[in-house]
C-alpha positions as CSV (number, residue, x, y, z in Angstrom):
1,X,-16.1,0.6,-8.8
2,X,-14.2,3.3,-6.4
3,X,-15.8,5.3,-3.3
4,X,-14.8,8.9,-4.0
5,X,-14.7,10.4,-0.6
6,X,-14.6,14.5,-1.1
7,X,-13.1,15.6,1.9
8,X,-13.9,19.5,2.4
9,X,-13.7,20.1,6.1
10,X,-10.7,19.0,8.5
11,X,-9.9,15.2,8.7
12,X,-10.9,13.2,11.1
13,X,-8.6,10.7,12.5
14,X,-9.4,6.9,13.4
15,X,-9.3,6.4,16.8
16,X,-7.4,3.6,17.9
17,X,-6.7,1.4,20.4
18,X,-2.7,-0.7,21.5
19,X,-1.7,0.3,18.3
20,X,1.6,-1.5,16.8
21,X,2.8,1.3,14.1
22,X,4.1,-0.3,11.4
23,X,6.2,2.4,9.5
24,X,6.7,6.4,10.4
25,X,8.5,9.3,8.9
26,X,8.8,12.6,10.3
27,X,11.0,13.5,8.4
28,X,13.3,15.4,11.2
29,X,15.4,12.6,10.3
30,X,16.4,10.2,6.9
31,X,13.2,8.8,5.5
32,X,13.8,5.4,5.6
33,X,10.7,3.6,5.7
34,X,8.4,5.2,2.4
35,X,10.0,5.6,-0.6
36,X,9.1,8.9,-3.0
37,X,9.6,9.8,-6.0
38,X,11.7,12.1,-7.5
39,X,9.0,15.3,-7.5
40,X,9.4,15.9,-4.0
41,X,11.5,16.7,-1.8
42,X,12.7,17.5,1.7
43,X,11.9,20.9,2.6
44,X,15.2,22.5,5.1
45,X,14.5,26.3,4.9
46,X,10.6,26.4,5.7
47,X,8.3,29.3,4.7
48,X,5.9,28.0,6.9
49,X,5.6,26.3,10.1
50,X,6.0,21.9,9.9
51,X,3.2,19.8,11.4
52,X,5.9,17.6,14.3
53,X,7.1,20.8,15.9
54,X,5.2,23.3,15.1
55,X,7.4,25.6,13.7
56,X,9.8,26.5,11.1
57,X,12.9,24.6,12.7
58,X,11.5,21.2,11.6
59,X,11.1,19.6,8.7
60,X,8.4,18.7,5.6
61,X,9.1,16.7,2.5
62,X,7.4,19.2,-0.5
63,X,6.2,18.6,-4.5
64,X,8.4,20.1,-6.3
65,X,6.3,20.1,-9.8
66,X,5.2,23.2,-12.0
67,X,5.7,21.5,-15.4
68,X,2.5,21.8,-17.2
69,X,1.8,18.1,-18.0
70,X,1.6,17.6,-15.1
71,X,2.4,13.3,-14.4
72,X,1.4,11.4,-11.4
73,X,3.3,11.3,-8.7
74,X,3.8,9.1,-5.5
75,X,4.9,7.4,-2.4
76,X,4.9,4.0,-1.3
77,X,5.5,1.9,2.2
78,X,9.2,0.5,1.5
79,X,8.2,-3.4,3.0
80,X,5.3,-5.4,3.2
81,X,2.2,-4.9,5.7
82,X,0.8,-7.6,8.1
83,X,-1.4,-7.2,10.4
84,X,-2.7,-10.0,13.0
85,X,-6.3,-11.5,11.3
86,X,-8.9,-9.1,13.7
87,X,-7.6,-6.2,13.1
88,X,-6.2,-4.6,9.7
89,X,-3.8,-1.1,9.0
90,X,-4.3,2.7,8.8
91,X,-2.4,5.0,6.9
92,X,-2.3,8.9,8.5
93,X,-0.7,11.8,7.0
94,X,-0.5,15.5,7.7
95,X,-0.8,17.5,4.1
96,X,-0.9,21.3,3.9
97,X,-2.5,22.7,0.6
98,X,-4.5,25.3,-0.2
99,X,-6.0,27.7,-2.3
100,X,-6.8,24.8,-4.6
101,X,-7.3,20.7,-4.9
102,X,-5.0,17.7,-4.2
103,X,-6.5,14.3,-5.0
104,X,-5.2,10.9,-4.2
105,X,-5.9,7.5,-5.1
106,X,-4.9,4.6,-2.2
107,X,-3.7,1.2,-3.8
108,X,-2.4,-2.3,-1.5
109,X,0.3,-3.8,-4.2
110,X,0.3,-7.5,-4.0
111,X,2.0,-10.1,-5.6
112,X,5.6,-10.7,-6.7
113,X,6.0,-7.8,-8.7
114,X,3.5,-5.5,-7.1
115,X,1.1,-5.9,-10.5
116,X,-2.0,-6.9,-8.5
117,X,-3.6,-3.8,-7.3
118,X,-6.7,-3.5,-4.4
119,X,-8.2,-0.4,-4.9
120,X,-9.4,1.6,-1.2
121,X,-10.5,5.2,-3.0
122,X,-10.0,8.5,-3.9
123,X,-9.8,11.2,-1.7
124,X,-8.9,14.9,-1.7
125,X,-9.6,18.1,-0.4
126,X,-10.1,21.9,-1.7
127,X,-8.9,24.2,0.3
128,X,-8.4,28.1,0.1
129,X,-6.8,28.7,3.5
130,X,-3.4,26.4,3.8
131,X,-2.9,24.9,6.9
132,X,-2.2,21.6,8.0
133,X,-4.6,19.0,7.9
134,X,-5.1,15.5,9.1
135,X,-6.3,12.9,7.4
136,X,-6.3,8.9,8.2
137,X,-7.7,6.6,5.5
138,X,-8.8,2.9,7.2
139,X,-7.3,-0.1,4.2
140,X,-9.7,-2.7,3.7
141,X,-9.1,-6.2,5.0
142,X,-6.3,-7.3,3.0
143,X,-2.7,-9.2,4.1
144,X,1.1,-8.8,2.9
145,X,0.7,-5.8,0.2
146,X,2.7,-2.9,0.1
147,X,0.5,0.5,0.2
148,X,0.0,3.2,-2.5
149,X,-0.5,6.8,-2.2
150,X,-1.0,8.1,-6.1
151,X,-1.5,11.9,-6.3
152,X,-3.5,12.4,-9.4
153,X,-4.4,16.5,-9.6
154,X,-2.8,18.6,-7.3
155,X,-3.3,22.5,-8.1
156,X,-2.1,23.8,-5.3
157,X,0.9,23.9,-2.6
158,X,1.5,20.4,-1.2
159,X,3.9,19.1,1.8
160,X,2.9,16.1,4.0
161,X,4.4,15.6,7.5
162,X,4.0,13.3,9.9
163,X,3.6,10.1,7.4
164,X,2.4,6.5,9.4
165,X,1.2,3.1,8.4
166,X,-0.2,1.3,12.1
167,X,-2.5,-0.8,13.8
168,X,-6.0,-0.6,14.2
169,X,-9.5,-0.9,14.7
170,X,-11.7,-1.5,11.6
171,X,-14.9,0.5,11.0
172,X,-16.9,-3.1,10.2
173,X,-16.4,-6.6,11.0
174,X,-13.3,-8.5,9.5
175,X,-15.3,-10.8,7.0
176,X,-14.9,-14.6,6.9
177,X,-12.1,-16.5,4.4
178,X,-14.0,-18.4,2.3
179,X,-12.1,-20.5,-0.1
180,X,-12.9,-20.0,-3.6
181,X,-10.1,-22.0,-5.5
182,X,-8.7,-24.9,-4.6
183,X,-5.7,-26.9,-6.5
184,X,-3.9,-29.4,-5.5
185,X,-2.4,-29.9,-8.7
186,X,-2.7,-33.9,-7.5
187,X,-6.1,-35.0,-7.9
188,X,-7.4,-31.1,-8.2
189,X,-5.6,-29.7,-11.8
190,X,-7.2,-27.0,-12.5
191,X,-6.8,-26.3,-16.2
192,X,-8.4,-22.7,-15.8
193,X,-5.5,-21.8,-14.3
194,X,-3.6,-19.4,-16.3
195,X,-0.6,-17.3,-16.4
196,X,-0.9,-13.8,-17.0
197,X,0.7,-12.1,-20.5
198,X,2.7,-8.9,-19.2
199,X,4.3,-11.9,-15.8
200,X,8.2,-12.0,-16.6
201,X,7.6,-16.1,-15.8
202,X,5.4,-18.0,-15.6
203,X,3.2,-21.3,-13.9
204,X,3.7,-24.6,-14.5
205,X,3.5,-28.1,-13.1
206,X,6.1,-30.5,-12.5
207,X,7.0,-32.9,-10.0
208,X,8.8,-32.6,-7.5
209,X,11.2,-35.9,-8.3
210,X,11.7,-33.8,-11.2
211,X,11.6,-30.2,-10.1
212,X,15.1,-29.9,-8.7
213,X,17.0,-30.6,-12.4
214,X,15.4,-27.2,-12.8
215,X,16.9,-25.7,-9.4
216,X,18.9,-26.4,-6.1
217,X,16.0,-24.5,-4.1
218,X,13.0,-26.5,-4.9
219,X,10.7,-29.2,-2.1
220,X,12.7,-32.7,-2.5
221,X,8.5,-33.6,-1.6
222,X,5.1,-32.3,-2.8
223,X,2.9,-30.7,-0.2
224,X,-0.4,-32.0,-0.3
225,X,0.7,-35.4,-1.0
226,X,4.2,-36.2,1.0
227,X,5.8,-37.0,-1.4
228,X,8.8,-36.5,-4.7
229,X,6.2,-38.0,-6.9
230,X,3.2,-35.4,-5.7
231,X,3.2,-32.6,-8.2
232,X,4.7,-28.9,-7.3
233,X,3.0,-26.8,-7.3
234,X,-0.5,-26.3,-4.8
235,X,-2.7,-23.1,-5.1
236,X,-5.1,-21.2,-3.4
237,X,-7.2,-18.3,-3.3
238,X,-9.2,-16.1,-0.5
239,X,-11.3,-13.1,0.2
């Protein structure tokens, strides 16, 4: 079950040291690190000061949909997040909202087609006075993922500035790796391991010596056995 966090006061940024910034946008130049859907545009004529410069010469991104049937709006990081095993990552952003509510979900997308989603939580603010407020969300420990931010309820003005994803020290101990599934497809066949029905492709087992009949990019030997007679699909799932 997702943990719902209602933030009624100023958001406190997570304290970090020796961090590495993976992706960032201040919207003073073209934002290359984040992808926004069509409901956002870069504000060139500011009605209020931006966060970066603190004056109306700066820029930010603005949510523009005003229809009664409000669809979800989303932005996500352009590429993968991979951090050292002793760190996790944090999403920081400055949000200008009020009066009204803004709620959003954060998910970590994984897999070739990003269908696998690790929920981080549901977050929100309900403010009467419009101003910039800093937020920071620590991701649960995972590796090789693309963070998605999905806004689910917007009843106020909404602008975003100084957006970043960076490494950070975890607030809780990073769990040790536990193997819950181990298949080499030679001695352990894993008959219960099935392809998902909504994938555009499916998995199958094949000997290494036959694999190049289907694709020239296939390895010529199996990893487990180290010969062309081994089965090519190795699978290990960790949490």
